C-alpha positions in Angstrom: 37.2 -38.0 -25.1 38.3 -41.6 -24.9 36.1 -44.3 -23.4 37.3 -46.1 -20.3 36.2 -49.5 -21.6 37.2 -49.6 -25.3 40.0 -47.8 -27.3 37.6 -46.0 -29.5 37.3 -42.2 -29.6 34.0 -40.5 -28.6 32.9 -36.9 -29.1 31.4 -34.4 -26.7 30.0 -31.1 -28.1 28.6 -28.0 -26.4 25.2 -26.7 -27.7 24.9 -22.9 -27.5 21.1 -22.6 -28.1 19.9 -25.8 -26.4 21.7 -25.3 -23.0 23.1 -28.8 -23.2 26.1 -30.9 -24.1 25.9 -33.9 -26.5 28.0 -37.1 -26.2 28.5 -39.2 -29.3 30.0 -42.6 -28.6 32.3 -43.9 -31.3 32.1 -47.3 -33.0 35.8 -47.3 -33.9 35.0 -47.2 -37.7 34.7 -43.5 -38.2 31.0 -43.5 -37.3 29.3 -42.6 -34.1 26.1 -43.4 -32.2 23.3 -40.9 -31.9 24.0 -38.1 -29.6 22.9 -38.3 -25.9 22.2 -34.8 -24.5 22.8 -33.6 -20.9 21.2 -30.3 -19.6 23.5 -27.7 -18.2 23.2 -23.9 -17.6 22.7 -21.1 -20.1 24.4 -21.1 -23.5 27.2 -23.7 -23.3 30.1 -22.4 -25.4 33.1 -24.7 -24.9 33.9 -28.0 -23.4 36.9 -29.9 -22.0 37.4 -33.3 -20.3 39.4 -34.6 -17.3 39.1 -37.0 -14.4 37.9 -34.5 -11.7 37.1 -37.1 -9.0 39.9 -39.6 -9.4 37.7 -42.5 -10.3 39.6 -43.2 -13.5 36.5 -42.2 -15.5 36.5 -39.1 -17.7 34.3 -36.2 -16.7 33.2 -33.0 -18.6 33.5 -29.3 -17.9 31.5 -26.8 -19.8 31.9 -23.0 -20.0 28.4 -21.3 -20.0 28.5 -18.0 -21.9 25.3 -16.4 -20.6 25.4 -17.5 -17.0 27.8 -17.0 -14.1 29.1 -20.5 -13.9 30.8 -23.6 -15.4 29.1 -27.0 -15.4 30.8 -30.2 -14.2 29.4 -33.5 -15.4 30.9 -36.5 -13.6 31.2 -39.6 -15.8 30.1 -43.1 -14.9 32.6 -44.7 -17.3 29.9 -46.3 -19.5 29.4 -43.2 -21.7 26.8 -41.7 -19.5 27.1 -38.8 -17.0 25.6 -37.5 -13.8 23.5 -34.4 -13.6 25.5 -31.2 -14.0 27.0 -29.4 -11.0 27.3 -25.7 -11.6 30.2 -23.6 -10.1 30.0 -19.8 -10.0 33.0 -18.0 -11.7 31.5 -14.9 -13.2 29.6 -14.0 -16.4 30.6 -14.5 -20.0 32.6 -17.7 -20.1 34.0 -18.4 -23.6 36.6 -21.2 -23.4 37.8 -23.7 -20.9 40.9 -25.8 -20.5 42.0 -28.5 -18.0 45.5 -28.9 -16.5 47.3 -29.5 -13.2 48.5 -26.0 -12.2 49.6 -26.8 -8.6 51.3 -30.1 -9.1 49.0 -32.1 -6.9 48.0 -34.6 -9.6 44.5 -33.3 -9.5 43.1 -31.6 -12.6 42.3 -27.9 -12.4 40.3 -25.6 -14.7 41.0 -22.3 -16.4 38.2 -20.4 -18.1 38.1 -17.1 -20.1 35.6 -14.3 -19.5 34.9 -12.4 -22.7 32.9 -9.5 -21.1 35.3 -8.8 -18.2 38.7 -9.3 -19.9 40.0 -11.8 -17.3 40.5 -15.5 -16.8 39.5 -17.6 -13.8 41.5 -20.5 -12.4 39.7 -23.1 -10.3 41.9 -25.6 -8.4 40.5 -29.1 -8.1 40.2 -31.0 -4.8 40.2 -34.4 -6.6 36.7 -35.3 -5.5 34.8 -33.4 -8.2 34.7 -30.1 -6.3 36.8 -27.0 -6.8 38.2 -24.1 -4.8 36.9 -20.6 -5.3 38.0 -19.1 -8.6 41.2 -16.9 -8.7 40.9 -14.2 -11.3 43.7 -12.8 -13.6 43.4 -9.7 -15.9 44.3 -10.3 -19.5 43.7 -8.4 -22.8 40.4 -7.2 -24.2 37.7 -9.8 -24.8 39.6 -13.0 -24.2 38.4 -15.9 -26.4 40.5 -19.1 -26.4 42.9 -20.4 -23.8 45.7 -22.9 -24.0 48.2 -24.4 -21.5 52.0 -25.1 -21.8 55.4 -24.6 -20.2 56.7 -21.6 -22.2 59.8 -20.9 -20.0 61.1 -24.4 -19.4 60.7 -24.3 -15.6 58.5 -27.4 -15.6 55.6 -25.4 -14.4 52.5 -24.9 -16.5 51.7 -21.5 -18.0 48.6 -20.1 -19.7 48.2 -18.3 -23.0 45.0 -16.4 -24.0 43.9 -15.1 -27.4 42.3 -11.6 -26.9 39.9 -10.7 -29.7 39.7 -6.9 -29.4 43.2 -6.0 -28.2 44.9 -7.9 -31.1 47.3 -9.7 -28.8 47.8 -12.8 -26.8 48.3 -12.8 -23.0 50.9 -15.0 -21.4 50.6 -15.9 -17.7 53.6 -17.7 -16.3 52.8 -20.2 -13.6 54.6 -20.5 -10.3 53.6 -24.2 -9.9 51.4 -23.6 -6.9 48.3 -22.7 -8.8 49.1 -19.0 -8.9 50.4 -17.0 -11.9 52.4 -13.9 -12.7 50.9 -10.8 -14.1 50.0 -11.2 -17.8 52.5 -10.2 -20.5 50.8 -9.3 -23.8 52.3 -10.1 -27.2 51.0 -8.7 -30.5 49.6 -11.4 -32.8 47.5 -9.9 -35.6 44.0 -8.6 -35.7 40.9 -10.1 -34.0 42.4 -13.2 -32.3 39.9 -16.1 -32.1 41.7 -19.3 -31.2 45.1 -20.2 -29.8 47.0 -23.5 -29.7 50.5 -24.5 -28.6 53.1 -26.9 -29.9 56.7 -27.2 -30.9 56.6 -26.3 -34.6 60.4 -26.1 -35.2 61.6 -29.0 -33.2 63.8 -27.0 -30.8 62.0 -28.4 -27.7 60.5 -25.0 -27.0 56.8 -24.4 -27.2 55.4 -22.1 -29.9 52.0 -20.5 -30.4 49.6 -20.4 -33.3 46.6 -18.0 -33.4 43.6 -17.7 -35.7 42.0 -14.3 -36.5 38.2 -13.8 -36.6 38.3 -11.0 -39.1 41.6 -11.6 -40.8 42.7 -13.8 -43.7 45.6 -15.6 -42.0 47.0 -17.4 -39.0 49.9 -16.2 -36.9 52.7 -18.4 -35.7 54.9 -17.1 -32.8 58.1 -19.2 -32.2 59.1 -19.5 -28.6 62.6 -18.8 -27.2 62.0 -21.0 -24.2 62.2 -18.2 -21.6 58.6 -17.0 -21.8 59.2 -14.7 -24.7 58.5 -15.1 -28.4 59.8 -14.1 -31.8 57.7 -11.7 -34.0 54.7 -13.4 -35.5 54.8 -15.0 -39.0 51.5 -14.9 -40.9 50.2 -17.6 -43.2 47.4 -17.0 -45.7 44.3 -19.0 -44.6 41.3 -17.2 -46.1 38.5 -15.3 -44.5 37.2 -15.8 -40.9 39.2 -18.5 -39.4 37.9 -20.1 -36.3 39.2 -23.1 -34.3 42.6 -24.7 -34.9 44.0 -28.1 -34.2 47.6 -29.3 -34.3 48.9 -32.7 -35.2 51.0 -34.6 -37.8 48.3 -35.3 -40.4 50.6 -36.6 -43.1 52.9 -38.9 -41.0 56.1 -37.0 -41.8 56.9 -36.4 -38.1 56.3 -32.7 -38.6 53.4 -30.8 -37.0 50.6 -29.5 -39.2 47.7 -27.1 -38.7 44.0 -27.7 -39.3 41.8 -24.6 -39.2 38.0 -24.1 -39.5 36.7 -21.3 -41.7 33.1 -20.5 -40.6 32.2 -18.2 -43.5 33.6 -20.5 -46.2 32.0 -23.7 -44.9 35.3 -25.6 -44.9 38.5 -26.4 -43.1 42.0 -25.8 -44.3 45.2 -27.9 -43.7 48.6 -26.3 -43.6 51.4 -28.8 -43.7 54.4 -28.1 -41.6 58.0 -28.2 -42.7 59.4 -28.9 -39.2 61.3 -25.6 -39.1 58.5 -23.4 -37.9 57.2 -22.6 -41.3 54.2 -24.0 -43.2 53.1 -24.8 -46.8 50.2 -23.3 -48.7 46.7 -24.1 -47.3 44.5 -26.8 -48.8 40.8 -26.6 -48.2 38.2 -29.3 -47.6 34.4 -28.9 -47.5 32.6 -29.2 -44.2 29.0 -28.3 -43.1 27.4 -24.9 -42.7 29.3 -22.4 -40.5 32.0 -24.8 -39.2 33.5 -23.5 -36.0 35.3 -26.0 -33.9 37.7 -28.6 -35.2 39.6 -31.5 -33.7 41.9 -34.3 -34.9 41.9 -38.0 -34.1 42.0 -41.5 -35.7 38.2 -42.2 -35.9 38.4 -45.4 -37.9 41.5 -47.1 -36.5 43.4 -47.1 -39.8 46.5 -45.3 -38.2 45.7 -42.2 -40.3 44.6 -39.0 -38.5 41.1 -37.7 -39.4 39.3 -34.4 -38.8 36.0 -33.8 -37.0 34.3 -30.4 -37.4 31.3 -28.9 -35.4 29.1 -27.1 -37.9 27.0 -24.5 -36.0 25.0 -23.5 -39.1 23.8 -27.0 -40.1 23.7 -28.3 -36.5 25.8 -31.3 -37.2 29.3 -32.7 -37.2 31.5 -33.4 -40.2 34.0 -36.3 -40.0 36.7 -36.0 -42.7 38.5 -39.4 -42.9 41.9 -39.5 -44.4 42.2 -41.8 -47.5 44.6 -43.5 -49.9 43.2 -42.7 -53.3 43.1 -44.9 -56.3 43.1 -44.0 -60.0 40.8 -45.0 -62.9 41.9 -45.3 -66.6 40.1 -46.1 -69.9 37.1 -48.3 -70.8 36.6 -51.2 -73.2 33.4 -51.8 -75.3 31.9 -54.9 -76.8 29.2 -54.6 -79.5 26.2 -56.9 -78.9 24.3 -56.7 -82.2 21.5 -54.5 -83.5 18.1 -54.5 -81.8 19.0 -56.6 -78.8 18.2 -53.9 -76.2 20.1 -55.5 -73.4 18.3 -55.1 -70.0 20.2 -57.4 -67.6 23.5 -59.1 -67.2 25.3 -61.3 -64.8 28.7 -63.0 -64.8 30.3 -66.2 -63.4 32.2 -69.3 -64.4 29.4 -71.2 -66.2 31.4 -74.1 -67.6 33.8 -74.7 -64.7 37.0 -73.9 -66.6 37.9 -71.2 -64.0 37.3 -68.5 -66.6 34.5 -65.9 -66.1 31.6 -66.0 -68.6 28.7 -63.7 -69.3 24.9 -64.1 -69.6 22.8 -61.5 -71.3 19.0 -61.0 -71.3 18.0 -59.6 -74.7 14.6 -58.0 -74.6 14.7 -56.8 -78.2 15.6 -60.1 -79.9 13.6 -62.4 -77.7 16.5 -64.6 -76.6 19.2 -65.1 -74.0 22.9 -65.0 -74.9 25.8 -67.1 -73.4 29.3 -65.8 -73.8 32.0 -68.3 -72.7 35.2 -66.6 -71.6 38.7 -67.6 -72.8 40.3 -66.4 -69.6 42.3 -63.7 -71.3 39.5 -61.0 -71.4 38.1 -62.2 -74.7 35.0 -64.3 -75.3 33.6 -66.8 -77.8 30.9 -65.6 -80.1 27.6 -65.5 -78.3 25.3 -68.5 -78.3 21.7 -67.5 -78.6 18.9 -69.4 -77.0 15.5 -68.5 -78.2 12.6 -67.9 -75.8 10.0 -67.8 -78.5 8.3 -65.3 -80.7 6.9 -62.3 -78.8 7.8 -63.9 -75.6 9.2 -60.7 -74.0 11.4 -62.4 -71.4 11.6 -60.2 -68.3 13.5 -62.4 -65.7 15.6 -65.5 -65.6 16.8 -67.9 -62.9 19.0 -71.0 -62.8 18.5 -74.3 -61.1 18.5 -78.1 -61.6 14.9 -78.6 -62.7 15.1 -82.2 -63.8 17.3 -83.7 -61.1 20.3 -84.5 -63.4 22.8 -82.3 -61.5 23.1 -80.1 -64.6 22.2 -76.5 -64.5 19.0 -75.5 -66.4 17.4 -72.1 -67.2 14.0 -70.8 -66.3 12.8 -67.7 -68.1 9.8 -65.5 -67.3 8.3 -64.6 -70.6 6.2 -61.5 -70.1 4.7 -61.4 -73.6 3.2 -64.9 -73.7 2.5 -65.2 -70.0 4.5 -68.3 -69.3 7.8 -69.5 -67.9 10.0 -71.3 -70.3 12.4 -74.1 -69.2 15.6 -74.6 -71.1 17.2 -77.9 -70.0 21.0 -78.1 -69.9 23.0 -81.0 -71.4 26.0 -80.5 -69.2 28.3 -79.6 -72.1 27.3 -76.0 -72.7 24.4 -76.9 -75.0 20.7 -76.7 -74.2 17.5 -78.3 -75.3 14.7 -76.2 -76.9 12.6 -74.2 -74.5 9.5 -75.9 -73.1 6.7 -74.5 -71.0 4.8 -77.6 -69.8 2.7 -77.0 -66.7 3.6 -73.4 -66.2 1.5 -71.1 -68.3 -0.6 -68.5 -66.5 -3.0 -65.6 -67.0 -0.9 -62.7 -65.8 2.4 -61.3 -67.1 5.4 -62.6 -65.1 7.6 -59.9 -63.6 10.3 -61.7 -61.6 11.3 -65.3 -61.1 13.4 -67.1 -58.5 14.3 -70.7 -57.9 15.1 -72.9 -54.9 14.5 -76.4 -53.6 11.4 -75.7 -51.5 10.5 -79.4 -50.8 13.9 -80.9 -50.3 13.7 -83.2 -53.3 17.0 -82.1 -54.7 15.2 -80.4 -57.6 14.6 -76.7 -58.0 11.2 -75.2 -57.9 10.2 -71.9 -59.3 8.6 -68.9 -57.6 7.0 -66.2 -59.7 5.5 -62.8 -59.1 3.5 -60.9 -61.7 3.1 -57.4 -63.0 -0.8 -57.4 -62.9 -1.5 -60.0 -60.2 -1.2 -60.1 -56.5 -0.2 -63.8 -56.4 3.1 -65.6 -55.7 3.1 -68.9 -57.6 5.2 -71.9 -56.9 5.8 -74.6 -59.6 7.1 -78.1 -58.7 9.5 -80.0 -60.9 9.3 -83.6 -62.0 12.5 -85.5 -62.9 12.2 -84.8 -66.6 12.1 -81.0 -66.3 8.3 -80.8 -66.5 6.5 -78.9 -63.8 3.4 -79.8 -61.8 0.4 -77.5 -61.5 1.2 -74.3 -59.8 0.4 -73.6 -56.2 -0.9 -70.1 -55.8 -0.2 -67.9 -52.8 -2.0 -64.5 -52.5 0.5 -61.7 -51.9 0.4 -57.9 -51.9 -0.5 -55.5 -54.7 2.0 -55.1 -57.6 4.8 -57.4 -56.5 8.1 -56.1 -57.9 10.9 -58.2 -56.5 11.4 -61.6 -54.9 14.1 -63.1 -52.8 14.7 -66.4 -51.1 16.2 -67.2 -47.7 15.7 -69.2 -44.5 13.9 -66.7 -42.3 13.0 -69.1 -39.4 16.2 -71.2 -39.2 14.5 -74.5 -40.0 16.7 -75.3 -42.9 13.8 -74.8 -45.3 13.7 -72.0 -47.9 11.2 -69.2 -47.5 10.2 -66.4 -49.8 9.9 -62.6 -49.5 8.2 -60.4 -52.0 8.3 -56.6 -52.3 4.9 -55.3 -53.2 5.2 -51.9 -54.8 1.5 -51.2 -54.9 0.6 -52.1 -51.3 3.8 -50.6 -49.8 4.8 -53.8 -47.9 6.6 -57.1 -48.2 5.0 -60.5 -48.1 6.8 -63.3 -46.3 5.9 -66.9 -47.1 7.4 -69.5 -44.7 8.2 -72.8 -46.3 7.2 -76.2 -44.8 10.0 -78.0 -46.6 7.6 -80.0 -48.8 7.1 -77.3 -51.4 4.2 -75.7 -49.7 4.1 -72.4 -47.8 2.2 -70.8 -45.0 -0.1 -67.9 -45.8 1.7 -64.6 -46.2 2.6 -62.3 -43.4 3.0 -58.7 -44.4 5.3 -56.1 -43.0 5.0 -52.4 -43.9 7.9 -50.8 -45.8 7.9 -47.3 -47.4 6.0 -46.1 -50.5 6.7 -48.1 -53.6 9.2 -50.9 -52.5 11.1 -51.9 -55.7 14.0 -54.0 -54.5 14.7 -56.3 -51.6 18.0 -57.7 -50.3 18.9 -59.9 -47.3 21.6 -59.7 -44.6 22.2 -60.2 -40.9 22.3 -56.6 -39.8 22.4 -57.2 -36.0 24.8 -60.2 -35.8 22.3 -62.6 -34.3 22.6 -65.2 -37.1 19.1 -64.4 -38.3 18.3 -63.0 -41.7 17.0 -59.4 -41.9 15.5 -57.5 -44.8 16.3 -54.2 -46.5 13.9 -52.8 -49.0 14.4 -49.8 -51.4 11.3 -47.7 -51.6 11.1 -45.8 -54.9 8.3 -43.3 -54.1 9.4 -42.7 -50.5 13.1 -41.9 -51.1 14.1 -44.2 -48.3 15.0 -47.8 -47.4 13.3 -50.0 -44.9 15.1 -52.3 -42.5 13.2 -55.2 -40.9 15.1 -57.2 -38.3 14.3 -60.9 -38.2 13.5 -62.7 -35.0 14.7 -66.0 -36.4 11.2 -67.5 -36.2 10.0 -66.1 -39.5 8.7 -62.9 -38.1 10.2 -59.4 -38.3 10.3 -56.4 -36.1 8.6 -53.1 -37.0 10.3 -51.2 -39.8 13.0 -48.7 -39.4 13.3 -46.3 -42.4 16.4 -44.5 -43.4 16.4 -41.5 -45.8 18.4 -42.1 -49.0 18.3 -40.4 -52.4 15.5 -39.8 -54.9 13.9 -42.9 -56.4 16.0 -45.7 -55.0 16.0 -48.5 -57.5 18.5 -51.1 -56.4 20.0 -52.2 -53.1 23.0 -54.3 -52.3 24.7 -55.4 -49.0 28.4 -55.5 -48.2 31.0 -54.6 -45.5 32.3 -51.3 -46.7 34.4 -50.4 -43.6 35.9 -53.8 -42.8 34.3 -54.0 -39.3 32.6 -57.4 -40.2 29.2 -55.6 -40.0 27.0 -55.5 -43.1 26.4 -52.1 -44.7 24.0 -51.0 -47.4 24.4 -49.2 -50.7 21.5 -48.0 -52.8 21.4 -46.7 -56.4 19.2 -43.6 -56.6 17.7 -43.2 -60.0 16.5 -39.6 -59.9 19.2 -38.0 -57.7 22.0 -39.5 -59.7 23.9 -40.9 -56.7 24.3 -43.8 -54.4 23.5 -43.8 -50.7 25.8 -45.6 -48.2 24.5 -46.6 -44.8 27.1 -48.0 -42.5 25.9 -50.7 -40.1 26.6 -50.6 -36.4 26.1 -54.4 -36.1 23.1 -53.9 -33.8 20.5 -53.5 -36.6 20.9 -49.8 -36.8 22.8 -47.7 -39.3 24.6 -44.4 -39.3 23.6 -41.3 -41.2 23.3 -41.6 -44.9 26.3 -40.6 -47.0 25.8 -39.6 -50.6 28.2 -40.1 -53.5 27.4 -38.7 -57.0 27.3 -41.2 -59.8 25.7 -40.5 -63.2 22.2 -39.8 -64.6 19.7 -42.5 -63.8 21.6 -44.9 -61.6 19.3 -47.9 -61.7 21.6 -50.8 -60.7 24.4 -51.2 -58.3 27.1 -53.9 -57.8 30.0 -54.4 -55.5 33.6 -55.7 -55.8 37.2 -55.0 -54.9 38.6 -53.3 -58.1 42.0 -52.3 -56.8 42.9 -55.3 -54.7 43.2 -53.4 -51.4 40.7 -55.7 -49.6 38.2 -52.9 -49.5 34.9 -53.0 -51.3 34.2 -50.7 -54.2 31.0 -49.7 -56.0 29.9 -49.7 -59.6 26.6 -48.4 -60.9 24.8 -48.6 -64.3 23.5 -45.2 -65.2 20.7 -45.6 -67.7 20.1 -42.0 -68.6 23.7 -41.0 -68.6 24.7 -44.0 -70.8 27.7 -44.8 -68.6 28.9 -46.6 -65.5 30.3 -45.0 -62.4 33.2 -46.5 -60.4 33.7 -45.5 -56.8 36.7 -46.9 -55.0 36.3 -47.6 -51.3 38.7 -46.6 -48.7 37.8 -49.4 -46.4 36.4 -47.0 -43.8 33.0 -46.7 -45.3 33.8 -43.8 -47.5 34.5 -43.7 -51.3 36.3 -41.6 -53.8 34.6 -39.3 -56.3 33.1 -41.4 -59.0 34.9 -42.0 -62.3 32.4 -42.5 -65.2 32.9 -44.7 -68.3 30.8 -44.5 -71.4 28.9 -47.7 -71.7 26.7 -47.6 -74.8 23.0 -46.9 -75.1 20.9 -47.1 -71.9 22.9 -49.3 -69.7 20.6 -51.1 -67.3 22.6 -53.7 -65.5 26.2 -54.2 -64.4 28.1 -57.1 -62.9 31.6 -57.9 -61.9 34.0 -60.8 -62.2 37.5 -61.9 -63.2 37.1 -62.6 -66.9 40.7 -63.1 -67.8 41.9 -65.1 -64.8 44.4 -62.4 -63.6 43.0 -62.2 -60.1 41.7 -58.7 -60.9 38.0 -57.9 -61.0 36.5 -56.7 -64.3 33.2 -55.1 -65.1 30.5 -56.1 -67.6 27.7 -53.8 -68.6 24.5 -54.5 -70.5 23.6 -51.6 -72.7 21.5 -51.2 -75.9 22.1 -54.4 -77.9 25.6 -54.9 -76.5 27.5 -56.0 -73.5 30.7 -54.1 -72.7 33.6 -55.7 -70.8 36.0 -53.4 -69.0 39.1 -55.4 -67.9 40.5 -54.2 -64.6 44.2 -53.5 -64.0 43.8 -54.3 -60.3 44.5 -50.7 -59.2 40.9 -49.3 -59.7 41.5 -48.5 -63.3 40.2 -50.3 -66.4 41.3 -51.0 -70.0 39.2 -49.8 -72.9 35.9 -51.7 -73.4 35.4 -54.7 -75.6 31.9 -55.2 -77.0 30.0 -58.5 -77.6 26.7 -58.9 -79.4 23.6 -60.0 -77.6 19.9 -60.6 -78.4 17.1 -58.1 -78.7 16.2 -56.4 -75.4 18.1 -58.4 -72.8 16.4 -57.9 -69.5 17.6 -60.4 -67.0 20.7 -62.5 -66.7 22.2 -65.2 -64.5 25.1 -67.6 -64.4 25.7 -71.3 -63.9 27.8 -74.2 -65.1 25.7 -75.6 -68.0 28.2 -78.0 -69.5 30.1 -79.3 -66.4 33.5 -77.9 -67.5 34.0 -76.1 -64.2 33.6 -72.8 -66.0 30.7 -70.5 -65.4 28.3 -69.9 -68.3 25.9 -67.0 -68.8 22.1 -67.0 -69.5 20.2 -64.0 -70.6 16.5 -63.3 -71.1 15.7 -61.0 -74.0 12.6 -58.9 -73.6 12.1 -57.9 -77.3 13.1 -61.2 -79.0 11.3 -63.3 -76.3 14.1 -65.9 -76.1 
């Protein structure tokens, strides 16, 4: 059904058990709004659309199996419908079709009666009402009905699939709304569904029939005089149901799409254009798929398939794709004992070459790897964070007001934040920690100019404290006494943004122990209002920001580890947020990222699920809500997710670091919100973080992975595949990594905190 206001396809379904029809309005990107249901009579079986009252708005007709009528729902043109009008036609309606049988430009209705072996024709008056039904006898237990001109007299005829008489009935039309006595043509065993089209390009309509109990479909080529050649059967597997006809591979030849209810899939038979078809290819659907249709649901000019699954009570949308390929990996050794935990990439020294920063937990340091622009890197530069410092997080900012990037490291082992001042040439002073020691173990750190003094301040959350602390910088890189702000229990993640549109930075903290987030609004002088808390799910671990309802106000998305869902909190633009909306994702969601995966300019969400070994993708509708979760398998222990365009098709792709599987997974995006099956690359021992960037200046995104005591760089070929890995040494136990231009050479440099070596 097509909307009268926008050129997006919508879907209408008949619900057998709930005595209703459901309308799903399409967003034009392959996703649909939640169903709106309309009550009808008993056991709706099939549905068709037409403009029955000449108001240029589409209406709906439903065949009700267990009552004596059909239901008419007149449309208002805005996606809603009037209360159903029931018209008596006799019991046992199965299928309904709409056409103009008497050439008065008003749509009429034909409906099959399974119990009485007849069809009823209802001529429309053009005002939403219909004449009394005229009945015609056909074969035994008629199921499906289709309409076409089979004898080239420019008058519409009717063909019916008869389940128990193993034939199809042809009723030739006189053009005045009446029909000749049915002629029956053998067409296999247990006919289920019939469709008509010209399969051999002779301008004569042909017939295709599916068989309820058989393993094939039958094609009957028409002679153009109302008679047909003997059927040709094509193997299709057990228990075929509905059939749809269209050119699904853009070769100007009609193809067949058939549902198989016992196999939980659909099959596609590509046509040769001469009336014959190729071998069937099957595609998984939901449980007990019965009805199938074809349309371009994401406006990419490629036809897609929609399937009604009666067993799982849902719809399957199968979008057609262009698939990419993935080749081999590259590995770089990072040195013994470093135990890399976190990695980021960027042009740190402004030479237009991508560099890498590693956090080495095991060797207590951070590593900088400056890129040469050809996929290779200089030997790592180690910056110590101190003995037993156990660095757990790192951030970058200008902490002494000299316009040169500095590094702030949260050292978990010694309960302090270390400051490493940059000299602007890629070298750094020794770490200091003046003014920023504390009693609890730091867990996460972020920086921003909270008081508009052109210097970066530091915000810290702790593993065993409920505070958020702010430290203010002097010009010489020394920090004033901290300002404490009480937050929730067990803060696990912190992010910074302007939540009330006052051009002053605010803070949000995910509290894994109290199942909420704390929002601290900034006054612009380095101080913050008391927290306001908003409930999330159980165990929030990661928080990200985005404008999910296109109102130019920042919203929040939180991954809830214990609840297996994400929470979306829409911002009002005044620093407050609406009540939470939760969306089910995979098991133990650990990381969340935001991007536009279907190129509709609306932000979508991807989540790495640690214990279900997959990612969850939620496509945004642009109004703050999201479609159903789609899952894509990755590897064991997906703990981190990153986004980039790896095959230069202007469509975002996904990469995950899989800690338990010791690999990374690459999923290429089709630009419609769906992704290929993952391709996994071995990535060393316990990869914990992944980042993307163009490390060899070839305009193709590459991948860098932190694993064990190494970082591995996979150079991209620009088609979704990657060269073998190259390894670089790192410190001990790198945990967190960030990037910045530390030597003012216009090339990004890398800074890494090392949990084990505390540097």
